[in-house]
N, C-alpha and C positions, 0 to 999 in steps of 0.2 A: 147057860143059856147059849144060845147059839148066835153066831154072828148073822145078823140081818142086813148088813150091807153087802150087797152082791153087786159085782161089777161085771158089765157085758161090754164086749166090743161092737156087736151089732146094734144097729138102732133101726129098728123096725120103720119108724116114721120118716126117716130120712130115705130109706129105700123106696118107699111107698112115693113119696114126694118127687123123688128123682124119675122114677117109672112115669108118674102122672105127667110130668112136665115133657118127657120126651114124646108119650102118645099125643099130649097137647099140640107140641110142635110139629108132629107129623099130620096131625088132623088139619093145622093151618096150611101147611104145604100142599096137600092134597086138595083142599078147598081152594086154595090159590091157582093151581093147575088147572082144576076144573073151569073156573071162571074164564081164564085165558083161553081154554080150549072152545068153551061155549061162545065166548065173544069174537073169535077169529072169523072172519068172513073171506069167502074167496071172491077175488078180483072179477068182475064181470064188465060185459061191454056196457057203454052208455047211450042208451037211444038218443039223447039230447044231441050226440057228436054226430048220429046219422041225419037227425033233422037239422042241424047246422051245416052239415057240409054237403046234404043230398046224395052220400054216397051211401052203398049197402055196407053193413057191418062186416062183411066179407073183404072189403077193399082193406080194412087196416089187420084183421084178425085171419088167422089160418083156419079157424072155424067159420063157415059162412054164418052161421047164426050168432056170432060175434062171442066175446068172452075168450079168456085163455091167451096162449101165444100171439104175439104180433108178427105180422109180417114186415120186411123192409119199411114199405110206405107207414105202416103204422108205428114204427119205431120213429121214423123221421117226424112225423105229426106229433107224437108225444114230446121227442126233444125240441120242437118248435113251439111249444106252449100250447099244443092241442089248436093250433092255426094251420091253415092251408097256405102256402107262399103264392 
């Protein structure tokens, strides 16, 4: 009779489980990054400030249409809680 007890050091089910866990973790990371990218919005000018102050958007913003970088006047307006002195 042959010895039917064979010992093996490799466990294929463990390897598959670890690989599946790594792939699952990578999928979660990619999904989370995608959600962050899609949900991020670029800041833009608020028309209500123009209506409130009766000033054109270009008074505060370097771009006359509004949005983007602020001029020194716009930085002071923001620092003052969006109120004119």
